[in-house]
N, C-alpha and C positions, 0 to 999 in steps of 0.2 A: 222910658217910652210909655205912653198912655194908650190903652186900647180904645178903639173908636166906639165901642159899646160895651159897657160893663154890667148891664142889667142882668136879671136872673133869667131872661128869656133865651139864653144861649142854648143851642142844641146839646152842647157838651155838658152843661150843668143841669139840663132839664131832661134827664134820661127817661125813656118810656118805661112802662111797667115791665115789658118783656126784657129790656136790657137790664133793669134792676134785678130781675129774677135771675138773669144769667150771671150777675156779679155776686149777689148774695146767695151762697150755696147752702142748701139745707143739710143739717147734720155735719158729718166730718168728711165730706167728699173731697175737700181740698186738704191735703196733709199740711201740717205746719211747715215741713221742709219740702223743697221742690220734689215733684213726683216724676220719676224717670219716664214713664210712658207719655206723660204730658209734655215732656221736654225733648221729644224726638223730632228732629227737623225744625229748628226754630227760625231759620232764615226765611224771611218773607218771599224772597225770590225777585227776579228781574221784573215780573209782571206787576208786582206791587209798586215798584219805582216808576214803571212806565205808565200804567193806567191810573194809579192813585186810588181815589175813592171809587172810581168807576170799575175797579177790578171785581167788586162784588155788586152785581146788579139786583134788581127787585126779585128776580126768580130765586136767587140764593136766599133772600130774606123770607120769602113766602114758604120756601121748602123747609127752612129751619123752624118755622112756626109749627109745621106739621109733625116734626120729629119729637119723640118722647111723649106722645099723647096717645093713649088707647081710645079715649073718648073725647068729644069736643068740649065737655065740661071740665075736664081735668086741667090742673094748672101745669105750666111748663116747668121742666126741670132740666138743668144743664147736664146732669149726670145721665139721665135717661136719653137725652139727645146724643151725647157722645157714645154711649154704649150701642145704641141703635145704628149710629153712623158707622162705627167700626165693624159691626156685623154685616152691614150692607156692603162695605168696601171689601170685606173678606170674601163674601159670596160672589160678588161681581168679578173680583180678581180671579177667583178659582174658575168661574165659568169662562172668562176671557182666555185664560191660559189653555183650558181644554179645547175651546173652539179654535184657537190659533194653531195648536198642534194638529188638530184634525184637518184644518185648512192646508197646512204645510204637507201633510201626507197626501192629500188629494192633489196638490199642486205637483208633487214629485211623480205621482202616478200618471197624471195627465201628460207630463213631459216624456215619460217613458213610453206609454202606450197610445197617448192621444185618443183616448176613448171618448165617444160622444156623451156618455153618461156623466163623466166628470165635468165636461164643459158646461153642462146645464146647471150643475150644482154649485160650481165655483162662484159665479156672480152673486147668487143669493147668499152664499156663506160670507162673501166679502162685504155685502151690505149689512149683514148681521154684526160682523166684526166692527164695522164703522159705528153702528149704533151703540154697541157695548163699550167701545172706546170713548165715545162722547159722554156716556153715562158715567164712566169711571172718572173722567176729567172733571165732570161736574161735582161728583161726590168728593173728590180731592179738594176742589175749591170750597165746598161747604165746610170740610174739615179745617181748612186753613182759616176760614172765617171764624169758626168756633175757637180755634187757638188764639186768634188775634184779639178776641174779646176779653181774654183772661188778664186779670191782675192790673188793669189800667185804673188810674185814679181820676177824679173830677178835677177840673181846672183850678178850683179853689184850694185843692190840696197840693198844688205844685210848690207853693212856698215851703210846705213841710218837706218836700223832696230836697229842696235846697238846704234847709236847716238840718236835715238828717245826716249830712256829711260831717265827719269829725273836724277835718281841717282842709278846706279846699285851697288849692294854690291860686285860684282866681278870686277876683274881687267880688264879694257877694252883697255889697251894699249899693243901693237900697234893696231890701229883701222882698218887697211886694211883687207879686206876679206881673202886674201891669207895667212895672218898671223894667222888666226883662224881656217882654214879648210885645210885639205889635201885630194887630190883626186888621183885616178889612172885611166888610160884610158883603155877602152875596144875597140875592133875592130869593133863590130857591135852591134846595139841595135835592139831587135826584134820588138819593137812597132813602131818606126818611120823610121827604115831602114837607119839611118844615120851612117856614117863611124866612126866618133869619138864621144864617149860619156864618160862623167866623172862619176865615181862612188865614192861616199864619202868613204874615208878610215879611217880618224881620225880627231879629232878636239878638241879644248879647250871647257870647259863647256859653255862658252858664245857663241862660234862659233856654237856648236851643237844646242843650243837653237835658235840662229838666223836662222839656216838652216830650222827650222820649217816654216819659211815664204817663202821659195823657191817655185817657181811655180810648181815644180814637187814633192814637199815633200809628198803630199797625194798620188799621182799616184805611187810613188816608194815604198809606204808602210812605209816611214820614220816616219810619225806622230804616227802611232800605235806602231811601234817598239820603238820609243822614250818614249811613255807613259808607256811601260812595263819596260824599263831599265834605265830611267834617274836617279834613286836613287843611282846608282853606282858613279855618278860624281857631283850631286847637290842634295840639300834637297828639300822637298816639299815647304818650305817657300821661298827659292830662286827662284824656278820655278814660283810660284804664283806671287811673286813680279816682276819678269821679265815681265809677261803678263800684270799685272796691270799698270806698268810703261808705257808700249807701248800704252795701252788704254788711260791712262790719258793724255799723250803727243800728241795723234793724234785725240782725240775725238772732240775737238773744231774745227779743220780744216777738219774733215772728210766730212763735208757737202758741201765743195767748189766744188770739182770735183770728180765724181764717179770713174773716171779712174786714178786719181792721186795715187801716191805711198803711201801717208799718209792714204788715204781712204782704200786702200788695206791692209795696215798694221793694221789699226783699225779693219776692218772686219775679217781679218784672226786671230787676237788676240781673238776676241769673239768666233770665230769658234773653235779654239784650246781649249779655256777655257771650252766651252760646251762639246766638245769631251772628255776632261779630267774628267768632272763631270759625264758624262754618263758611262764612262768605268771604272773609278778607284775611285769612291766615297767611296766604302766600304773599300778600303785599304789605302786611303790617308786622306779623310775628316772625315769619321766616327770615325777614331782612333785618330784624332788630332783636338780637340775642338778649339784651338787657330787659326789654319789654317782656319777652317770653319767660325769662328767669323770674321776674317780679310776679307774673301771673302764677307760675308753677309753685313758687314759694308760698303765695297766699292760699292757693288751693290745698296744699299739703298741710299747712298749719291751721287753717280756719275751716275748711269745707270737707276735709277728707272723711270725717266721721259723720257727715250729714246724710244719712239715708242712702249711702252709696253714691251720692251724686258727685262727690269729689273724685272718686275713681272714674266715673263716667266722663268728667271733664278732662282728666289726665289722659285717658285712653283716646278721647277725641283729639287732643293735641298731638299725641303720638301718631295717630292715624293720618292726621293732616300733614305732619312732618314727613311721613313715609311717602305720601302722595306727591308732595312737593319735590322730594328727591328723586322721584321717578320709579320707585319700587312698586307702585300700584297703578291701576288704570287711571289715566288722566281724565277720561270722559265720565267717570262715575262720580257720585256725590261724595262730599267730605264726611258727612255724618255716618258713622259706622253703626249707629244704633237703629237704623231703619229696619222695619220688619222684612222678613224674607219674602213675604208675598209681594211687598212693594217693589223689592228689587227684581223679582220675577216679572212683575207687571211692566217695569221699565224696559227690560230686555225684550219682552214680547212686543211692546209698543214700538221699539226700534225696528224689529223685524217686520211688523205690519206696515210701518211707515215706508220701508223700502219696497214692499210689495205693491203699494198703492202709488208709488212715486211717479211711474210712467203715465198714469191717468191724469194726475194733477199737472204734469209738465206739458201735456198736449195743449193746454190753454195759455202757455207762457209766450207772450210776444212783447216786443219793446216798441214804443212809439219814438220815432226819430224826429229830427227837426222837420219843419214844415216843407212839404213837397216830396219827401222821401217815402212816406207810407210805412206800414209795418214791415219789419224784417222777416223774410221767409225763414222758417225754422230750419236749422241745419239738419239735413237728412242723415240719420245715423242708425245703425242697427241697435236693437235692444238686446243687451246681454243680461239675462236673468237666470244665471245658473245657481246651483246651491251655494257656491262660494260668494256669489254676488249679494246674498242676503245675510251676510255675517253680522253678528251683533257689534256693539260699540268697540269691543276689544280690538277690532281690526284697524283702528286708527291710533293705536298707542305707539309709543316711540319704538323705533327699530334700531337695534344695535349693530346689525350686519351692515357694514359699510364698504367692504372691499371684496366683493365676490368676483369682480372683474379686475384683473391686474392692470396697472397703469400702462404697461407695454401693449397689452391687448386693447386697452381703451384708446391709445394713440392710433393703433391700426384701424380701429373702427371709425374714429373721427365722427363726422356728421352723417355717416352712411346709415347708422341705426335710426337716426331721426327721420330720414326719408323713407326707410323701410317700414317703420311702425306707422299705424294709422293715427290720424289726428285725435280720434276718440281715445285710443289707448294712452297716448301721451297726455291728453287732457285729464284722464282719470288718475294717472299716477302723479302728475304735477299737483292735482287737487288734493290727493292724500298727503303729499309732502307739505303742501301749504296748510292743510288742516292740522297737521302735527305741530306746526309752529303757532298757529292761531289759537289752538286749544290751551296753550300755556299762558296766554295773556289774560288780563283782568280789566274790567272797566276803569279801575283807578289808574292803570298804566297810561291812559289817554289824557289824563288831567295834567295841567301845568307843563305841557310839552315844550313851551317856549324856553323854560329853564334848562331843558336838555339840548337846546340848539336846533330844534325842529322848526323849519321855516317853510313857507309856501313856495311851490315850484322848485323845491330843492330836495331831492331824494337822498343825496349824499349826506351821511351822518358825520358831524364833526367829532374830533377826538374828545374823550372824557375830560382831559385836562383843560382844554380851552372852554368847554361847556361850564366847568366849575369855576374857572377864574374870571370869566367874562359874563356869561349869560345868567348865572345864578344870582349875581349881585344886582342885575338890572331887571330881570323878568320873572324872578321866583315869586309865585303867587301863594305857595304854601308858607307856613310859618318856618322860620329859619332853622329851628330844631327838629322839624318834621322830616323823618327819613322817607325818601322816595325811591321806589324800585325803578330801575332804568331799563326794564325789559323792552319798552317801546323802541329803544335804539337798536336792539337786536332784531326786532321785527322789521324795522325800516332798512337795516343793513341787509337782511335776507332778501327783501324786495329789490334793493339796488343790485345785489349779486345776480339775481335772475335776469334783470334787465340787461346787465353787462354781458351775461352769458348769451342771451339772444343776439345781441349785436355782434359779439365775437364769433359765434358760429357762422353768421352770414358773411362777414368780411373775410373769413379765412377760407371760404370756398374758392377753388382755383379756376373755376369756369363760370361763365355767366349763366349757363344752363342750370348748373347746380344751385347757383344763387337764387334763380327764379323758383326752383323746386323748393328750396328751404324757406324762402319768403312766403310762398303759398302755404307751406305746412304750418308755419308759425301763425299766420293769419287765421287758418282754419282752427288751430288749437285755441287761439284767443276767442274766436266766435263760439266754439263749443263750450269754453269755460264760462263766458258771460251768460249763455243760454241756460247753463246749469247753475247759475247764480254764484259762481266762483269769480267774483269781481276782482279779487286781489291779484290772481294770476293773469287775468285778462288785462288789467291795467299795467302790470309789470311787463308783459309782452309788448303792449303798446308803447311804453317808455323806451324799450329796446329798439323797436322799429322806428321811433321818432328821433333816435340818435342822429346827430348832424351828419356824421360820416355815412351812416346807413341810408339816410334819405337822399343822398347824392349819388347812389349807385346806379349804374346804367340799367341794371336788371329791372328797375321799376317801370321803365318804358315798354318792356316787352312782357310785362306781367298780364295775364288774362284779365279782361275787364271785370268779370264777375268776382274774381278774387280780389282785385284792387278795390272794389266797392266795400269790402269788409273793413278796410281801413277807415272809411267814413263812418261805418256803423260803430266801430270802436270809439271814435271821437265823440259820436253822439251819446254813447253810453257814459263816457267820461263826463260830458256836460250834464247828463241826467243825475249822476252820482253827486256832482258838486252843487246841484240846484237846491237841494233840500237835505238837511241833516237826518231826517226820518223817512226819506223816500223809500228805503228798503223795508220799512215797517208798515207800509200802507196795505190795507186789506188783511187777509188771512193767509196769503201765500207763504209768508216767512214761517208760518207755523207748520206747514206741511212739506215745504221744500228746503233742503239744506242751503245755507248761505254763508259765504265768507266775504266780508266787506274789504275795501281797500283801506289799509291801516293809515296811510298818509292822508287820504281824503277825510277819513273820520277824525283824525287829529286836527286837521284844519277846521272842520266844523266846530269842534270843541274850543279851539282857539278863538274862533269868532264869537262864541258865547261868553268866553272869558274876557273879552274886550270890555273896557269900562270898569268903574269902581265896584267893589264888592260891599262897601259900607255906605250907609246914609250919613248925612251931615252930623247926626248925633252919635255916630259910632256903631250903630246897630248893623248887623250883617244882613244883606238882602237875601231872604230865604227864597223868594220867587226866582231869583237868578240861579241860586244853587239847585233849586228843584228842576229847572229846565236843563241844567247841565247833567244832573243825575238821570233824567229821562233819556237824553241822547246816548250816554255811555251805557245805559242798561241794555241796549240792543246787542252788546257784545255777549252777554250771558244768554240772551234770547237765541242768538245764532249758534252758540256752543251746545245748546240743548238738542239740536237737530243735526246730527253728524252725517256726513257722507258714508255710505256703506259699500263702496266699490271693493271688488276683490283686489288685494294688493299684489303687484308683480315685483317681487323683491329684487330680481336681477335688473329689471328696467329702472327701478328706483335707485339702485346702487350706481348704475351707469349715469343717470341724470345727476345724482349727487356729485359724482366725480367730475363731470363736465362743468357743472356750476362752480365747484371748488377750484378747478383749474383756471377758469377765466374770471374769477371774482374780482381780482385786482388788475385786470388786463388793461393796457392802454390801447383803446380801439384805433386811434390814429396810427400808432406804430404797427399794429397788426395789419391794417388796411394798406399801409405803404409797401408791404412785402408781397402784395398780390396784384398782378396786372389786371385782373378782372374787375377791380374796383375803380378803374379809371376809364374815362371816355377817350376813345381813339380819335385823333385829329383827322379831319377829312383828307388833308393833303397826303398824310401817310397812307391812308387807305387807297387813294388814287394811285400813288406811286407803286404800291404793292400790286395793284391790279395790272398796271403796265408791265411790271417785271414778270408777273406770272404769264401774261399774254406772250411776251417775247420768248420766254422760256419754252412755252408750248410750240410756238412757231419754229424755233430753232430745232426742236426735237423732230418735227415733221420733215425737215430737210436733211437730216442725218441718216 
């Protein structure tokens, strides 16, 4: 493949003096071997894949220029920038934590005494917290930018990256960079205001892997996008071997010159490897023991004595394995090496997010189809007790499953559903759904056709049929690529909840109770989608749209206002299907927790997967892969912002048991045993009325 423009005017080859200064480090600031503090938290994160180059705006660039300079005449130094940035983060984190604790004490005091003095202070303090939070997020973004600039090479060095491997399993001929990558030109780049900028369009598997070492690969979001989508053109074993070959061939010479290309290649290889472990351990290493064994053996034999970094990688793998098995909090980060102040800041951020949640949600409305107008927000009480602002740990897996015996549960039946408020049930169903959603990964939504996932079909086929039929026809991954099938569990869980909703309704023995239960489920679904739990809302809608349920006589006597909720739910479903990124519009998803519908998201990804992945010359379309990565990145975006409702373990246990009881139920068979599910014939009603009249008349003459 030939590049559209190979002149020296490329932004990538024509680095500014500032960027050159950031790459060429004075003295011995970069150690010959990887530096532990610099290697903490290598994963670029979902925002890198979603926003790409726009993740770092001009404000970040201008702020970075001011760091590390005491006087305007002094030259810029990356070490001084990093030190000053770490100090600022430490100070701001400390102040934020203190202010948050003070705010919580005032909040508790205000709830107990309701004094007027605390009411006047709380709004001002809350505004200060918001400003401090914004500043912390900005400083973290600057820190990520500084990390992303490290150890990248210019585009003319990419052939060296390819040659540095000892023995690649892929074809490396021809070797020139322009034969492996294809670019297209843009008129203007927003970040550096250069007139001509190349954007990667396509490349061979080897070329796409080599581009990970490009100087702007992290800044453009390429690294995170690659980690999401590389399985379309190479296996996990091939990618790992590519990285290990670069490390092996450059490790011995990396200590000669910190600014040399081989040193940068070695350090970037470690950086990418750690980012891969941090972000994709659960979908690549946990499901492939051979891959994990190869990596551990390499670390033990080649990297163990390298400045302690080998032990750091091994501990990272052990920690990730513990989190995968459920022995650690699923909501926290994989990287164990994060600073304690950073962990404290995340916990406080979660608490503050809950405290400000009600203010943000007041502006949440949905636009329905033409003529319906905005949906009035469901009036519900705000419950903000001390337990309602728990940190992320409240959404971890619950092992308590049988607090209510089956006999007791059979006695309760649907009575507990009618006694509990719609909001209570909404909160607990949301926590149960969040527990399942937090275990999924963006990669799980790729190549779903191979798993038998189809449009308008929630039922999941058996694994045997999926492997024998679908994998041969629809598999978009390489044949030797190991794919985690957690998406099937996610869709099966959704199907179970829909079946449970339908079963609870058709087993009610009176029409009056059916009306009550129909109303309750509609209100629960409304409360769910208003609080952006679209998964449970769509699952309830699927249960209510069951063919047997839709024919029940109870719908005719359902209150009109409650019946309108059904149309609202259908309008929300249309909205979710209209655009793959509809939930990422604006900044609402950053402040309000969100759980998307897994089936709808899988269908959006399938739509993007339609069509060929390669060009006529065999190059893989990176523009197509980039769009897919952008859509699936929202999974990690939503997982960063969890619901913090207070868990009701008894109610959750009851809901689990009812869902498990009806998960494989035959709705038609259940409905056949209940007279309330059938319309009474008019003639029978008239005959019964005559008999009742005759009976009353006979009684008067006796």
